[in-house]
DRENPA-3360 file (N, C-alpha, C; in nm, 2 decimals, always signed):
BEGIN
1 = MFDNVAYA = +0.82/-2.26/-2.96/+0.75/-2.19/-2.86/+0.62/-2.25/-2.78 ~ +0.55/-2.31/-2.84/+0.42/-2.38/-2.79/+0.44/-2.45/-2.67 ~ +0.53/-2.62/-2.70/+0.52/-2.65/-2.59/+0.61/-2.64/-2.49 ~ +0.71/-2.49/-2.50/+0.78/-2.43/-2.42/+0.68/-2.35/-2.31 ~ +0.57/-2.31/-2.35/+0.48/-2.22/-2.26/+0.39/-2.28/-2.22 ~ +0.34/-2.46/-2.31/+0.27/-2.52/-2.23/+0.34/-2.64/-2.13 ~ +0.45/-2.60/-2.08/+0.54/-2.74/-2.02/+0.45/-2.73/-1.89 ~ +0.44/-2.64/-1.84/+0.36/-2.68/-1.70/+0.24/-2.74/-1.71;
9 = PLLQRRPD = +0.13/-2.65/-1.75/+0.03/-2.73/-1.75/+0.01/-2.90/-1.81 ~ +0.09/-2.90/-1.87/+0.10/-3.01/-1.97/+0.11/-3.12/-1.86 ~ +0.24/-3.08/-1.80/+0.31/-3.15/-1.65/+0.19/-3.20/-1.54 ~ +0.11/-3.11/-1.54/+0.02/-3.10/-1.44/-0.09/-3.20/-1.48 ~ -0.11/-3.24/-1.64/-0.21/-3.32/-1.67/-0.34/-3.27/-1.72 ~ -0.31/-3.12/-1.73/-0.46/-3.04/-1.80/-0.51/-3.11/-1.90 ~ -0.64/-3.13/-1.92/-0.69/-3.15/-2.01/-0.65/-3.05/-2.17 ~ -0.61/-3.12/-2.29/-0.61/-3.03/-2.38/-0.65/-2.94/-2.42;
17 = PEVRGVVA = -0.79/-2.89/-2.39/-0.84/-2.79/-2.42/-0.80/-2.67/-2.33 ~ -0.78/-2.72/-2.24/-0.75/-2.60/-2.15/-0.61/-2.57/-2.18 ~ -0.51/-2.65/-2.19/-0.36/-2.60/-2.21/-0.36/-2.50/-2.35 ~ -0.43/-2.59/-2.43/-0.44/-2.47/-2.54/-0.54/-2.30/-2.52 ~ -0.60/-2.32/-2.44/-0.68/-2.18/-2.40/-0.58/-2.13/-2.33 ~ -0.46/-2.15/-2.19/-0.36/-2.10/-2.13/-0.27/-2.01/-2.23 ~ -0.24/-2.14/-2.31/-0.12/-2.10/-2.38/-0.20/-1.93/-2.47 ~ -0.29/-1.95/-2.52/-0.33/-1.83/-2.63/-0.38/-1.73/-2.54;
25 = QLADLLSL = -0.44/-1.70/-2.41/-0.43/-1.62/-2.34/-0.28/-1.56/-2.33 ~ -0.19/-1.62/-2.31/-0.08/-1.58/-2.25/+0.01/-1.50/-2.37 ~ -0.05/-1.57/-2.49/+0.02/-1.53/-2.60/-0.07/-1.41/-2.64 ~ -0.18/-1.38/-2.62/-0.24/-1.26/-2.66/-0.18/-1.14/-2.54 ~ -0.18/-1.19/-2.41/-0.11/-1.10/-2.29/+0.03/-1.04/-2.36 ~ +0.13/-1.15/-2.40/+0.22/-1.08/-2.41/+0.28/-1.03/-2.51 ~ +0.18/-1.03/-2.67/+0.20/-1.05/-2.79/+0.34/-1.15/-2.83 ~ +0.28/-1.28/-2.81/+0.39/-1.43/-2.84/+0.31/-1.49/-2.95;
33 = GPLLDRDA = +0.19/-1.44/-3.00/+0.12/-1.51/-3.12/+0.25/-1.58/-3.23 ~ +0.27/-1.48/-3.30/+0.39/-1.48/-3.41/+0.51/-1.60/-3.35 ~ +0.53/-1.60/-3.22/+0.68/-1.65/-3.19/+0.65/-1.78/-3.16 ~ +0.51/-1.85/-3.14/+0.49/-2.00/-3.11/+0.56/-2.11/-3.20 ~ +0.56/-2.09/-3.30/+0.63/-2.18/-3.41/+0.78/-2.17/-3.43 ~ +0.81/-2.08/-3.36/+0.94/-2.03/-3.35/+1.01/-2.14/-3.22 ~ +1.22/-2.15/-3.29/+1.29/-2.21/-3.21/+1.41/-2.08/-3.08 ~ +1.40/-2.15/-2.97/+1.45/-2.06/-2.85/+1.54/-1.99/-2.93;
41 = DELSGGEQ = +1.68/-2.05/-3.04/+1.76/-1.95/-3.08/+1.70/-1.85/-3.17 ~ +1.54/-1.84/-3.18/+1.54/-1.78/-3.31/+1.47/-1.64/-3.24 ~ +1.46/-1.61/-3.09/+1.42/-1.53/-3.05/+1.50/-1.40/-3.00 ~ +1.46/-1.31/-3.01/+1.54/-1.20/-2.93/+1.56/-1.19/-2.80 ~ +1.63/-1.11/-2.70/+1.61/-1.12/-2.57/+1.51/-1.10/-2.51 ~ +1.46/-1.00/-2.59/+1.30/-0.93/-2.52/+1.21/-1.00/-2.51 ~ +1.19/-1.09/-2.62/+1.12/-1.20/-2.68/+1.12/-1.32/-2.58 ~ +1.27/-1.35/-2.54/+1.31/-1.48/-2.45/+1.22/-1.43/-2.33;
49 = QRVALART = +1.22/-1.36/-2.28/+1.16/-1.26/-2.17/+1.02/-1.31/-2.14 ~ +0.93/-1.27/-2.24/+0.82/-1.30/-2.24/+0.80/-1.41/-2.26 ~ +0.85/-1.50/-2.31/+0.78/-1.65/-2.34/+0.88/-1.72/-2.22 ~ +0.98/-1.68/-2.17/+0.98/-1.71/-2.00/+0.85/-1.66/-1.91 ~ +0.78/-1.57/-1.89/+0.71/-1.50/-1.79/+0.60/-1.61/-1.85 ~ +0.54/-1.60/-2.00/+0.45/-1.70/-2.01/+0.48/-1.81/-1.96 ~ +0.59/-1.91/-1.97/+0.58/-2.04/-1.93/+0.53/-2.06/-1.77 ~ +0.58/-1.93/-1.69/+0.61/-1.95/-1.54/+0.47/-1.94/-1.49;
57 = LAARPKLV = +0.37/-1.84/-1.58/+0.21/-1.84/-1.56/+0.16/-1.91/-1.57 ~ +0.18/-1.98/-1.70/+0.10/-2.11/-1.71/+0.08/-2.21/-1.62 ~ +0.18/-2.18/-1.50/+0.18/-2.32/-1.41/+0.06/-2.24/-1.32 ~ +0.00/-2.13/-1.32/-0.06/-2.05/-1.24/-0.02/-2.05/-1.07 ~ +0.12/-2.00/-1.10/+0.16/-1.99/-0.93/+0.10/-1.87/-0.84 ~ +0.15/-1.89/-0.73/+0.05/-1.73/-0.65/+0.17/-1.67/-0.61 ~ +0.31/-1.72/-0.65/+0.41/-1.59/-0.63/+0.52/-1.62/-0.73 ~ +0.53/-1.53/-0.76/+0.70/-1.50/-0.89/+0.80/-1.47/-0.84;
65 = LLDEPFAS = +0.93/-1.51/-0.87/+1.03/-1.43/-0.80/+1.06/-1.37/-0.96 ~ +1.14/-1.25/-0.98/+1.16/-1.21/-1.11/+1.33/-1.15/-1.04 ~ +1.43/-1.17/-1.10/+1.53/-1.18/-1.06/+1.62/-1.09/-1.19 ~ +1.61/-0.94/-1.17/+1.67/-0.83/-1.28/+1.65/-0.94/-1.42 ~ +1.53/-0.90/-1.44/+1.45/-1.01/-1.58/+1.51/-0.88/-1.71 ~ +1.50/-0.73/-1.67/+1.53/-0.72/-1.81/+1.68/-0.61/-1.81 ~ +1.74/-0.68/-1.72/+1.86/-0.62/-1.74/+1.96/-0.63/-1.82 ~ +1.92/-0.76/-1.95/+2.00/-0.76/-2.09/+1.96/-0.71/-2.20;
73 = VDVEVRAG = +1.76/-0.65/-2.17/+1.71/-0.62/-2.29/+1.75/-0.48/-2.31 ~ +1.72/-0.47/-2.42/+1.76/-0.33/-2.49/+1.67/-0.20/-2.46 ~ +1.72/-0.10/-2.43/+1.64/-0.04/-2.42/+1.51/+0.04/-2.48 ~ +1.53/+0.02/-2.61/+1.41/+0.07/-2.68/+1.32/-0.02/-2.70 ~ +1.31/-0.14/-2.61/+1.20/-0.26/-2.61/+1.14/-0.27/-2.48 ~ +1.23/-0.18/-2.37/+1.21/-0.23/-2.21/+1.10/-0.18/-2.19 ~ +1.04/-0.07/-2.24/+0.90/+0.01/-2.20/+0.79/-0.13/-2.20 ~ +0.79/-0.10/-2.34/+0.68/-0.21/-2.39/+0.68/-0.34/-2.27;
81 = LLAEFRRA = +0.78/-0.41/-2.26/+0.82/-0.53/-2.19/+0.74/-0.52/-2.01 ~ +0.78/-0.34/-1.99/+0.71/-0.33/-1.83/+0.61/-0.37/-1.86 ~ +0.56/-0.30/-1.96/+0.35/-0.24/-1.97/+0.31/-0.40/-1.96 ~ +0.38/-0.49/-2.06/+0.30/-0.65/-2.10/+0.33/-0.73/-1.97 ~ +0.49/-0.68/-1.89/+0.47/-0.81/-1.76/+0.37/-0.75/-1.67 ~ +0.34/-0.60/-1.66/+0.28/-0.56/-1.50/+0.07/-0.60/-1.58 ~ +0.10/-0.61/-1.72/-0.02/-0.64/-1.74/-0.07/-0.81/-1.72 ~ +0.02/-0.88/-1.75/+0.01/-1.08/-1.76/-0.03/-1.09/-1.63;
89 = LRAFGASA = +0.08/-1.02/-1.48/+0.05/-1.10/-1.38/-0.08/-1.04/-1.32 ~ -0.10/-0.93/-1.30/-0.22/-0.87/-1.30/-0.34/-0.98/-1.35 ~ -0.37/-1.00/-1.49/-0.45/-1.04/-1.56/-0.47/-1.24/-1.48 ~ -0.33/-1.29/-1.43/-0.34/-1.40/-1.40/-0.31/-1.38/-1.20 ~ -0.37/-1.27/-1.16/-0.32/-1.26/-1.02/-0.23/-1.34/-0.95 ~ -0.14/-1.32/-1.01/-0.01/-1.39/-0.96/+0.05/-1.24/-0.93 ~ +0.13/-1.23/-0.76/+0.17/-1.18/-0.65/+0.36/-1.21/-0.73 ~ +0.46/-1.13/-0.72/+0.56/-1.13/-0.76/+0.66/-1.03/-0.69;
97 = IHVTHDRE = +0.80/-1.10/-0.65/+0.88/-1.02/-0.63/+0.96/-0.98/-0.68 ~ +0.99/-0.87/-0.72/+1.09/-0.83/-0.86/+1.24/-0.74/-0.81 ~ +1.34/-0.84/-0.81/+1.45/-0.80/-0.76/+1.52/-0.71/-0.91 ~ +1.54/-0.54/-0.85/+1.59/-0.45/-0.96/+1.70/-0.35/-0.89 ~ +1.78/-0.33/-1.01/+1.90/-0.20/-0.95/+1.81/-0.08/-1.01 ~ +1.74/-0.06/-1.10/+1.70/+0.00/-1.17/+1.56/+0.08/-1.12 ~ +1.58/+0.17/-1.05/+1.51/+0.27/-0.95/+1.34/+0.32/-1.07 ~ +1.36/+0.36/-1.17/+1.27/+0.36/-1.26/+1.19/+0.26/-1.28;
105 = EALFLGDR = +1.24/+0.14/-1.31/+1.16/-0.03/-1.32/+1.09/-0.03/-1.17 ~ +1.14/-0.03/-1.09/+1.08/-0.02/-0.91/+0.97/+0.04/-0.91 ~ +0.96/+0.18/-0.93/+0.89/+0.24/-0.95/+0.75/+0.24/-1.03 ~ +0.78/+0.19/-1.14/+0.68/+0.19/-1.23/+0.59/+0.01/-1.20 ~ +0.70/-0.04/-1.20/+0.63/-0.18/-1.14/+0.58/-0.24/-1.02 ~ +0.61/-0.16/-0.91/+0.61/-0.20/-0.78/+0.46/-0.13/-0.76 ~ +0.36/-0.24/-0.66/+0.26/-0.21/-0.58/+0.29/-0.16/-0.42 ~ +0.42/-0.23/-0.41/+0.50/-0.20/-0.27/+0.64/-0.21/-0.32;
113 = LALIFDGE = +0.71/-0.12/-0.27/+0.86/-0.08/-0.29/+0.98/-0.16/-0.17 ~ +1.06/-0.17/-0.19/+1.12/-0.21/-0.03/+1.26/-0.22/-0.07 ~ +1.33/-0.11/-0.03/+1.49/-0.03/-0.05/+1.58/-0.18/+0.04 ~ +1.65/-0.24/-0.01/+1.75/-0.28/+0.04/+1.91/-0.29/+0.06 ~ +1.97/-0.22/+0.16/+2.09/-0.18/+0.15/+2.20/-0.26/+0.28 ~ +2.33/-0.32/+0.22/+2.37/-0.42/+0.30/+2.31/-0.54/+0.34 ~ +2.18/-0.58/+0.29/+2.12/-0.69/+0.35/+1.99/-0.62/+0.45 ~ +2.04/-0.54/+0.48/+1.92/-0.49/+0.57/+1.79/-0.40/+0.50;
121 = LGSVGPPT = +1.68/-0.43/+0.53/+1.56/-0.37/+0.51/+1.51/-0.21/+0.55 ~ +1.55/-0.12/+0.43/+1.53/+0.01/+0.47/+1.38/+0.06/+0.45 ~ +1.35/+0.17/+0.36/+1.23/+0.20/+0.33/+1.11/+0.12/+0.29 ~ +1.06/+0.11/+0.31/+0.93/+0.02/+0.24/+0.80/+0.08/+0.23 ~ +0.72/+0.08/+0.15/+0.59/+0.15/+0.14/+0.56/+0.16/-0.06 ~ +0.43/+0.19/-0.05/+0.36/+0.22/-0.20/+0.48/+0.31/-0.23 ~ +0.53/+0.31/-0.38/+0.63/+0.37/-0.48/+0.62/+0.50/-0.41 ~ +0.50/+0.59/-0.47/+0.51/+0.75/-0.47/+0.53/+0.77/-0.30;
129 = EVYERPGT = +0.52/+0.70/-0.19/+0.54/+0.74/-0.06/+0.71/+0.71/-0.08 ~ +0.76/+0.60/-0.08/+0.92/+0.59/-0.05/+0.96/+0.69/-0.13 ~ +0.91/+0.71/-0.24/+1.01/+0.82/-0.35/+1.00/+0.99/-0.29 ~ +0.87/+1.03/-0.24/+0.85/+1.13/-0.17/+0.87/+1.14/-0.07 ~ +0.91/+1.06/+0.03/+0.97/+1.04/+0.17/+1.07/+0.98/+0.18 ~ +1.21/+0.96/+0.16/+1.29/+0.85/+0.12/+1.35/+0.82/+0.26 ~ +1.34/+0.93/+0.35/+1.39/+0.90/+0.50/+1.52/+0.90/+0.49 ~ +1.61/+0.85/+0.48/+1.79/+0.81/+0.48/+1.83/+0.92/+0.41;
137 = VRAARFLG = +1.98/+0.94/+0.38/+2.07/+0.97/+0.30/+2.07/+0.84/+0.20 ~ +2.10/+0.74/+0.22/+2.14/+0.64/+0.13/+2.01/+0.64/+0.06 ~ +1.88/+0.60/+0.11/+1.79/+0.61/+0.03/+1.76/+0.70/-0.09 ~ +1.75/+0.82/-0.04/+1.74/+0.94/-0.10/+1.87/+0.94/-0.23 ~ +1.98/+0.93/-0.22/+2.07/+0.90/-0.31/+2.03/+0.85/-0.42 ~ +1.99/+0.68/-0.37/+1.92/+0.59/-0.44/+1.86/+0.62/-0.55 ~ +1.76/+0.70/-0.51/+1.64/+0.73/-0.58/+1.67/+0.84/-0.66 ~ +1.79/+0.89/-0.64/+1.79/+1.04/-0.75/+1.80/+1.18/-0.66;
145 = YNVVDGPA = +1.84/+1.19/-0.57/+1.81/+1.30/-0.49/+1.96/+1.33/-0.50 ~ +1.97/+1.48/-0.46/+2.09/+1.56/-0.45/+2.08/+1.55/-0.28 ~ +2.21/+1.53/-0.25/+2.19/+1.52/-0.02/+2.28/+1.70/-0.02 ~ +2.17/+1.72/+0.05/+2.27/+1.88/+0.08/+2.23/+1.95/+0.25 ~ +2.31/+2.04/+0.30/+2.32/+2.08/+0.44/+2.21/+2.15/+0.44 ~ +2.09/+2.12/+0.52/+2.00/+2.21/+0.57/+2.01/+2.28/+0.70 ~ +1.96/+2.36/+0.75/+1.95/+2.48/+0.86/+1.92/+2.33/+0.97 ~ +1.87/+2.20/+0.96/+1.83/+2.15/+1.09/+1.90/+2.00/+1.02;
153 = GPVGVLPQ = +1.99/+2.01/+0.95/+2.06/+1.89/+0.90/+2.02/+1.84/+0.77 ~ +2.09/+1.72/+0.70/+2.07/+1.69/+0.58/+1.95/+1.68/+0.53 ~ +1.90/+1.73/+0.40/+1.80/+1.74/+0.31/+1.81/+1.69/+0.17 ~ +1.73/+1.64/+0.14/+1.73/+1.62/-0.03/+1.65/+1.68/-0.08 ~ +1.68/+1.69/-0.24/+1.63/+1.78/-0.34/+1.69/+1.73/-0.47 ~ +1.57/+1.71/-0.53/+1.61/+1.65/-0.64/+1.64/+1.77/-0.76 ~ +1.73/+1.69/-0.87/+1.76/+1.77/-0.93/+1.74/+1.85/-1.05 ~ +1.61/+1.85/-1.06/+1.51/+1.97/-1.15/+1.47/+2.02/-1.03;
161 = ELRAAPAD = +1.47/+2.01/-0.92/+1.41/+2.15/-0.80/+1.53/+2.20/-0.76 ~ +1.69/+2.18/-0.79/+1.77/+2.25/-0.73/+1.85/+2.36/-0.87 ~ +1.83/+2.52/-0.76/+1.88/+2.60/-0.89/+1.99/+2.66/-0.88 ~ +2.07/+2.66/-0.96/+2.23/+2.74/-0.98/+2.20/+2.85/-1.00 ~ +2.28/+2.97/-0.94/+2.33/+3.10/-0.94/+2.45/+3.15/-0.95 ~ +2.49/+3.22/-1.05/+2.69/+3.27/-1.01/+2.67/+3.31/-0.87 ~ +2.81/+3.26/-0.84/+2.88/+3.26/-0.70/+2.92/+3.43/-0.68 ~ +2.89/+3.46/-0.61/+2.97/+3.59/-0.56/+3.05/+3.65/-0.47;
169 = GPGGCEVR = +3.10/+3.54/-0.44/+3.21/+3.49/-0.34/+3.31/+3.35/-0.33 ~ +3.39/+3.32/-0.22/+3.42/+3.18/-0.22/+3.34/+3.11/-0.13 ~ +3.31/+2.96/-0.17/+3.25/+2.88/-0.10/+3.13/+2.80/-0.21 ~ +3.15/+2.87/-0.33/+3.03/+2.79/-0.42/+3.09/+2.67/-0.47 ~ +2.96/+2.63/-0.56/+3.04/+2.48/-0.60/+3.11/+2.53/-0.72 ~ +3.16/+2.42/-0.80/+3.21/+2.42/-0.93/+3.16/+2.35/-1.05 ~ +3.13/+2.38/-1.16/+3.06/+2.30/-1.23/+3.14/+2.23/-1.34 ~ +3.13/+2.11/-1.31/+3.25/+2.01/-1.37/+3.22/+1.98/-1.51;
177 = ACGPVGRE = +3.07/+1.93/-1.51/+3.04/+1.89/-1.67/+2.93/+1.92/-1.68 ~ +2.86/+1.96/-1.83/+2.70/+1.99/-1.84/+2.66/+1.95/-1.96 ~ +2.57/+1.87/-2.02/+2.56/+1.83/-2.13/+2.38/+1.79/-2.15 ~ +2.32/+1.82/-2.28/+2.17/+1.76/-2.30/+2.15/+1.65/-2.28 ~ +2.03/+1.64/-2.20/+1.95/+1.49/-2.19/+1.84/+1.54/-2.21 ~ +1.81/+1.50/-2.35/+1.64/+1.54/-2.42/+1.60/+1.69/-2.41 ~ +1.53/+1.75/-2.36/+1.51/+1.88/-2.41/+1.57/+1.96/-2.23 ~ +1.65/+1.87/-2.16/+1.67/+1.95/-2.05/+1.84/+1.92/-2.07;
185 = YLSVLAGP = +1.92/+2.01/-1.93/+2.08/+2.02/-1.97/+2.09/+1.98/-1.83 ~ +2.21/+1.89/-1.81/+2.20/+1.77/-1.68/+2.37/+1.87/-1.63 ~ +2.36/+1.93/-1.55/+2.51/+1.96/-1.51/+2.54/+1.90/-1.34 ~ +2.69/+1.85/-1.38/+2.73/+1.78/-1.25/+2.83/+1.87/-1.18 ~ +2.82/+1.92/-1.07/+2.87/+2.03/-0.96/+2.96/+1.96/-0.86 ~ +3.08/+2.02/-0.81/+3.14/+1.97/-0.72/+3.14/+2.08/-0.60 ~ +3.10/+2.03/-0.45/+3.10/+2.09/-0.36/+3.22/+2.18/-0.33 ~ +3.21/+2.26/-0.20/+3.36/+2.30/-0.16/+3.45/+2.23/-0.07;
193 = RGERFEVR = +3.32/+2.07/-0.07/+3.37/+1.98/+0.07/+3.43/+1.83/-0.05 ~ +3.40/+1.82/-0.19/+3.42/+1.75/-0.29/+3.26/+1.70/-0.31 ~ +3.17/+1.75/-0.24/+3.03/+1.67/-0.24/+3.01/+1.63/-0.43 ~ +2.91/+1.59/-0.44/+2.88/+1.61/-0.58/+2.72/+1.62/-0.57 ~ +2.67/+1.71/-0.68/+2.53/+1.73/-0.70/+2.51/+1.72/-0.83 ~ +2.41/+1.73/-0.89/+2.35/+1.74/-1.01/+2.21/+1.80/-1.05 ~ +2.19/+1.91/-1.12/+2.12/+1.99/-1.13/+2.05/+1.95/-1.29 ~ +1.92/+1.98/-1.30/+1.83/+1.99/-1.45/+1.77/+2.09/-1.45;
201 = SGVPLAVG = +1.79/+2.19/-1.58/+1.73/+2.26/-1.61/+1.74/+2.35/-1.74 ~ +1.66/+2.40/-1.76/+1.64/+2.41/-1.92/+1.79/+2.47/-1.98 ~ +1.83/+2.56/-1.93/+1.94/+2.60/-1.97/+2.08/+2.55/-1.95 ~ +2.17/+2.51/-2.01/+2.31/+2.48/-1.98/+2.41/+2.57/-1.89 ~ +2.47/+2.47/-1.80/+2.59/+2.57/-1.69/+2.73/+2.56/-1.71 ~ +2.79/+2.68/-1.73/+2.92/+2.68/-1.74/+3.01/+2.62/-1.73 ~ +3.08/+2.52/-1.78/+3.18/+2.44/-1.75/+3.28/+2.55/-1.68 ~ +3.34/+2.50/-1.54/+3.42/+2.56/-1.47/+3.42/+2.71/-1.40;
209 = ASVRLSWD = +3.26/+2.72/-1.41/+3.20/+2.81/-1.32/+3.16/+2.80/-1.19 ~ +3.17/+2.90/-1.08/+3.18/+2.90/-0.94/+3.00/+2.92/-0.96 ~ +2.90/+2.84/-0.88/+2.78/+2.87/-0.84/+2.74/+2.86/-0.73 ~ +2.60/+2.94/-0.71/+2.55/+2.88/-0.56/+2.45/+2.80/-0.57 ~ +2.37/+2.70/-0.48/+2.28/+2.65/-0.50/+2.14/+2.72/-0.39 ~ +2.06/+2.69/-0.48/+1.91/+2.71/-0.36/+1.80/+2.62/-0.41 ~ +1.73/+2.63/-0.33/+1.57/+2.52/-0.33/+1.52/+2.56/-0.31 ~ +1.37/+2.55/-0.33/+1.25/+2.56/-0.30/+1.16/+2.48/-0.18;
217 = RSVPLAA = +1.18/+2.32/-0.27/+1.17/+2.21/-0.18/+1.20/+2.10/-0.15 ~ +1.22/+2.04/-0.04/+1.34/+1.95/+0.02/+1.30/+1.85/+0.10 ~ +1.32/+1.75/+0.12/+1.26/+1.66/+0.24/+1.38/+1.64/+0.33 ~ +1.30/+1.62/+0.46/+1.44/+1.59/+0.57/+1.48/+1.47/+0.57 ~ +1.65/+1.38/+0.61/+1.67/+1.31/+0.59/+1.75/+1.29/+0.71 ~ +1.76/+1.12/+0.78/+1.80/+1.07/+0.86/+1.97/+1.04/+0.83 ~ +2.06/+1.06/+0.88/+2.22/+1.02/+0.80/+2.19/+0.88/+0.85;
% end
């Protein structure tokens, strides 16, 4: 793997001490030290991704395109890879366009976030700003919000901020499924017009029960 990472600086005819220095720096940033003597077929998916990023950064590019780089990486190693990628990109001063369908990955890695639907650019801005103010129904749903009817139009409500209480008449939502997700319970509800809602709470909801929804915090949305 040493020659793999060193390919670009060797091609650029950099001095040997500089090549070794760049490889050593990247090996330290991306925890590649034990891998430099291995062949590609001896590496796991996560290790191959780290080597690929190191090989790219060794060329000292100004801009890197990352297209779903963690799609085939096991969940248990993904968090560490995300941190290493972010640290390495910053250390080498490289900007990156990171394409992903994973919203948590995008929110964690991005300095600026852009949502694209059907080839058109939607919400753009710092991750926290886009998450707190998704703007449109489609953006809100992608970011994990429930879309419910408010007094002045549709609003977005996060699953953990949506409350469900027993319905005392017709027009409630039906609990279709409920199960634990860590220390919380995720309940999937069907509205009277077939809408789908998700509720995260500390207690399970009875499957088949009829409930009414309420919330204290919401964000306005455009259709």
